Backbone as a ProteinNet text record, in pm:
[ID]
protein_1_A
[PRIMARY]
MGSEEIALDGYLDEEIVPGDHGASARFRLIVSPTDERADEMVMPCSVDDLAVAAAVLGDLEPGDQLWVTGHIRLPRTPDEPMWLAVTDLELLQPVPQPDSTGAVPAVLER
[TERTIARY]
10688.5	10652.6	10754.5	10711.7	10801.6	10820.3	10931.3	10956.8	10901.6	10859.7	10810	10925.6	10898.7	11001.3	11020	11145.3	11175.9	11254.4	11258.1	11334.3	11428.3	11550.9	11652.5	11724.5	11769.9	11861.1	11990.3	12099	12228.9	12336.3	12459.5	12575.7	12649.1	12685.5	12760	12897.3	12929.9	13058.8	13167	13288.6	13406.7	13408.3	13378.1	13403.4	13277.8	13290.7	13186.3	13247.2	13183.4	13238	13150.7	13206.9	13128	13108	12994.1	12966.2	13002.1	12940.7	12967.6	12931.3	13028	13009.6	12935.7	12945.4	12879.7	12729.7	12675.2	12530.8	12482.8	12575.3	12539.5	12649.6	12619	12716.6	12683.8	12788	12771	12833.1	12768.6	12819.2	12765.7	12816.4	12769.7	12710.7	12600.6	12532.5	12544.4	12592.4	12600.9	12468.5	12394.8	12260	12260.9	12197.2	12184.2	12040.6	11960.6	11820.2	11801.6	11904.5	11900.7	12024.9	12038.8	12158.8	12274.3	12254.3	12358.5	12449.4	12578.7	12674.2	12673.6	12641.7	12638.1	12528.4	12427.6	12317.6	12345.9	12459.4	12490.9	12511.2	12475.7	12505.8	12546.7	12617.1	12657.9	12570.6	12496.8	12407.3	12469.4	12509.4	12556.4	12439.4	12467.2	12364.1	12412.6	12317.3	12349.1	12244.5	12288	12201.6	12217.1	12105.2	12109.7	12042.4	11987.9	11925.1	12033.7	12039.7	12145.4	12151.9	12038.3	12038.3	12082	12033.7	12071	12218.3	12265.3	12406.7	12495.1	12453.8	12531.7	12541.7	12433.2	12436.1	12532	12527.4	12615.7	12761.2	12789.8	12927.9	12982.9	12898.2	12950.1	12917.9	12809.3	12763.3	12781.2	12802.2	12805.7	12947.1	12966	13095.8	13076.3	13177.6	13168.7	13136.8	13043.4	12999.7	12870	12827.2	12698.4	12586.9	12487	12370.3	12266.8	12220.6	12130.4	12000.8	11897.8	11771.7	11758.7	11751.7	11742.2	11616.3	11559.1	11448.6	11487.4	11436.1	11467.5	11412.6	11464.6	11418.5	11535.5	11513.1	11615	11626.6	11747.7	11775.8	11845.4	11777.5	11832.7	11922.6	12023.4	12114.1	12042.2	12078.9	12024.2	12115.1	12240.8	12337.1	12412.8	12475.8	12546.1	12661.5	12718.2	12831.2	12790	12660.2	12612.2	12575.1	12599.6	12560.9	12414.1	12360.1	12232.3	12264.5	12175.8	12199.1	12067.4	12074.5	11958	11970.5	11872.8	11867	11796.2	11874.5	11824.3	11750.3	11628.7	11549.3	11543.8	11566.9	11565.3	11657.3	11711	11809.6	11794.9	11806.3	11798.9	11910.7	11978.9	12081.9	12011.9	12026.8	11967	12058.9	12188.3	12285.2	12423.4	12489.6	12624.8	12723	12832.7	12938.7	12994.7	13021.5	13076.8	13210.8	13227.7	13349.8	13438	13569.6	13660	13639.4	13657.3	13649.2	13783.4	13798.9	13920.5	14047	14032	14148.8	14179.4	14091.2	14110.6	14039.4	13973.7	13900.1	13763.4	13724.9	13593.9	13499.3	13380.1	13285.1	13253.5	13232.3	13199.2	13062.6	13054.7	12927.9	12911	12787.3	12760.5	12793.8	12850.2	12882.1	12752.7	12749.1	12627	12596.9
9774.5	9898.1	9925.7	9932.6	9955.9	10104	10135	10274	10304	10429.3	10471	10492.6	10468.6	10490.6	10641	10683.2	10823.5	10833.3	10953	10978.7	11095.3	11083	11186.6	11203.2	11324.9	11341	11398.4	11362.5	11407.7	11358.9	11380.3	11347.2	11227.1	11135.3	11017.1	11059.1	11019.4	11052.1	10963.3	10985.1	10920.6	10768.4	10712.9	10570.6	10486	10381.3	10281.2	10148.3	10079.5	9955.4	9838.3	9744.5	9627.7	9532.2	9463	9360.3	9223.8	9121.8	8983.8	8958.1	8920.9	8877.8	8981.1	9110.2	9214.5	9220.2	9143.9	9140.7	9254.4	9328.3	9441.8	9547.3	9666.2	9774.8	9874.3	9945.6	10055.8	10179.7	10292.5	10418.4	10532.1	10651.9	10769.1	10868	10928.6	11027.5	11161.8	11263.5	11397.9	11467.1	11498.1	11553.1	11696	11787.3	11925.8	11970.6	11981.2	12019.1	12165	12246.5	12386.1	12413.3	12534	12570.2	12610.2	12605.7	12642	12522.2	12540.8	12431.1	12383.6	12473.6	12437.2	12335.9	12325.3	12230.8	12092.5	12075.2	11945.3	11838.9	11716.2	11602.9	11485.6	11393.8	11272.7	11159.5	11095.2	10985.7	10853.4	10769.4	10635.9	10556.1	10483.4	10405.5	10262.9	10170.8	10032.4	9982.2	9892.2	9833.4	9682.4	9612.1	9466.2	9403.8	9485.4	9437.7	9420.4	9305.5	9273.2	9373.2	9408.1	9499.9	9639.9	9688.5	9822.8	9824.4	9718.8	9710	9708.2	9637.9	9633.6	9772.6	9851	9987.8	10074.5	10061.7	10141.1	10105.3	9977	9931	9950.3	9941.6	9943.2	10065.5	10134.7	10241.7	10381.9	10394.3	10526.7	10569.4	10701.7	10759	10860.1	10877.9	10982.7	11117.3	11188.7	11317.6	11310.3	11188.1	11173.7	11219.1	11287.9	11327.2	11216.5	11170.5	11055.9	11092	11014.3	11015.5	10874.8	10864.2	10732.8	10727	10608.7	10584.4	10466.6	10467.1	10359.3	10385.6	10312	10317.8	10353.5	10449.5	10486.9	10374.8	10333.6	10234.2	10307	10316.9	10385.4	10291.6	10344.9	10259.9	10199.1	10076	10009.1	10026.9	10059.8	10085.2	10213.2	10276.7	10402.5	10391.4	10272.5	10259.6	10217.7	10202.4	10171.1	10300.1	10305.8	10425.7	10419.5	10535.9	10543.9	10528.6	10466	10455.8	10442.4	10459.4	10444.3	10312.2	10224	10098.2	10129.4	10141.9	10187.1	10074.5	10105.9	10009.2	10042.9	10170.6	10211.2	10331.6	10345.7	10449.4	10494.2	10625.4	10680.1	10783.3	10777.6	10876	10999.7	11112.8	11238.6	11312.4	11316.4	11386.4	11327.2	11281.8	11229.4	11342.7	11306.9	11404.1	11448.3	11578.9	11625.2	11557.2	11517.8	11451.8	11552.2	11535.6	11625.4	11611.9	11724.3	11717.6	11670.7	11677.7	11626.1	11701.1	11823	11899.2	11872.9	11795.7	11767.2	11864.7	11966.2	12064.6	12007.9	12034.2	11991.9	12110.3	12086	12196	12262.4	12392.9	12467.6	12423.8	12401.4	12365.2	12452.2	12471.8	12544.2	12455.9	12516.8	12439.8	12396.7	12274.7	12224.5	12300.1
17416.7	17350.9	17240.4	17114.8	17003	16975.8	16914.3	16881.4	16742.3	16723.2	16593.3	16497.6	16371	16270	16250.4	16236.9	16210.8	16080.7	16024	15901.9	15927	15879.1	15892.8	15760.3	15733.5	15621.9	15677.2	15611.4	15655.9	15561.6	15603.4	15521	15578.9	15493.2	15534.6	15584.7	15706.8	15766.3	15706.1	15746.4	15687.2	15694.8	15810.6	15831.8	15810.7	15728.7	15710.2	15751.7	15845.4	15899.8	15855.7	15778.2	15737.8	15854.2	15851.2	15951.5	15897.1	15953.7	15914.2	15768.3	15688.2	15549.3	15464.3	15498.2	15419.9	15435.7	15531.8	15552.5	15642	15698.6	15783.4	15770.5	15820.5	15815.8	15925.7	15968	16063	16001	16022.5	15970.3	16056.2	16030.5	16103.4	16003.8	16044.2	15963.9	16035.3	15963.8	16020.4	15989.8	16095.5	16084.2	16136.9	16063.5	16108.3	16084.9	16191.3	16173.9	16131.1	16147.8	16105.7	16021.4	15974.8	15898.7	15988.3	16118.1	16213.8	16239.2	16218.3	16240.4	16384.9	16478.7	16620.7	16650.4	16564	16585.3	16527.9	16461.1	16401.3	16508.9	16473.6	16560.4	16472.4	16531.9	16461.7	16513.6	16422.4	16459.1	16414.6	16510.5	16472.8	16413.7	16307	16238	16216.9	16215.1	16180.6	16082.3	15994.8	15893	15901.3	15910.9	15913.1	15791.2	15703.1	15580.1	15474.2	15411.6	15315.7	15200.2	15140.6	15025.7	15066.4	15180.2	15226.1	15266.1	15331.8	15370.5	15246.1	15141.4	15017.2	14955.1	14961.2	14908.6	14989	15120.2	15206.6	15180.1	15169.9	15154.9	15013.9	14912.4	14776.4	14693.9	14724.7	14636.9	14693.1	14822.5	14885	14920.1	14923.6	14959.3	15071.2	15155.6	15257.7	15192.4	15251	15197.7	15119.8	15081.1	15013.2	15106.6	15049.5	15128.8	15119.6	15236.3	15244	15313.8	15284.4	15356.4	15414.6	15546.8	15610.4	15695.9	15704.9	15796.4	15884.1	16004.8	16097.1	16235.4	16331.2	16470.4	16561.1	16649	16747.2	16850.1	16877.6	16981.8	17095.5	17206.1	17322.8	17401	17466.7	17545.8	17665.3	17697.4	17816.1	17936.1	17910.5	18017.2	17982.3	18080.6	18053.8	17953.5	17935.5	17843.2	17702.1	17675.4	17541.2	17467.9	17338.8	17263.5	17219.3	17184.6	17115.8	16967.6	16888.9	16745.8	16672.3	16541.2	16455	16381.1	16401	16326.3	16194.1	16087.4	15957.6	15887.2	15838.5	15763.2	15614.5	15580.9	15440.9	15423.6	15304.5	15277.9	15133.2	15111.1	14976.1	14958.4	14846.5	14812.9	14759.6	14830.2	14785.4	14689.1	14723.2	14638.6	14662.9	14556.6	14575	14604	14667.9	14693.1	14557.9	14540.3	14411.8	14380.3	14255.7	14210.3	14136.7	14143.4	14069.8	13919.3	13847.7	13701.4	13644.3	13513.7	13448.9	13491.6	13543.6	13589.4	13736.9	13802.1	13944.2	14035.8	13976	14056.9	14095.8	14217.1	14266.1	14248	14190.2	14172.5	14306.4	14302.5	14423.9	14475.3	14603.6	14667.6	14790.5	14828.4	14951.1	15069.7	15172.6	15292.5	15357.8	15406.7	15469.5	15589.9
[MASK]
++++++++++++++++++++++++++++++++++++++++++++++++++++++++++++++++++++++++++++++++++++++++++++++++++++++++++++++

């Protein structure tokens, strides 16, 4: 029985871990289904597609807002994590960059 593909949007967390020879990557997506910070969750994600992994490793920065699609992988044992096997990824909004004075433009808190 296969799992249905789901779509989530969220913010790229701090750590991006490359896999073998840059052909895969692991990262965490901070997802908040509501505007309440208490509803936020961290979704571990993995990418095994070479092009998507290259985008994660080379083009994205922590804080970027992403739209990801993929399949939830449930743990088979109590010590395994749940994660999203990402099949596609889109950059919705890059993290704001400092201007020439070093100031970061004001943004609303997620």
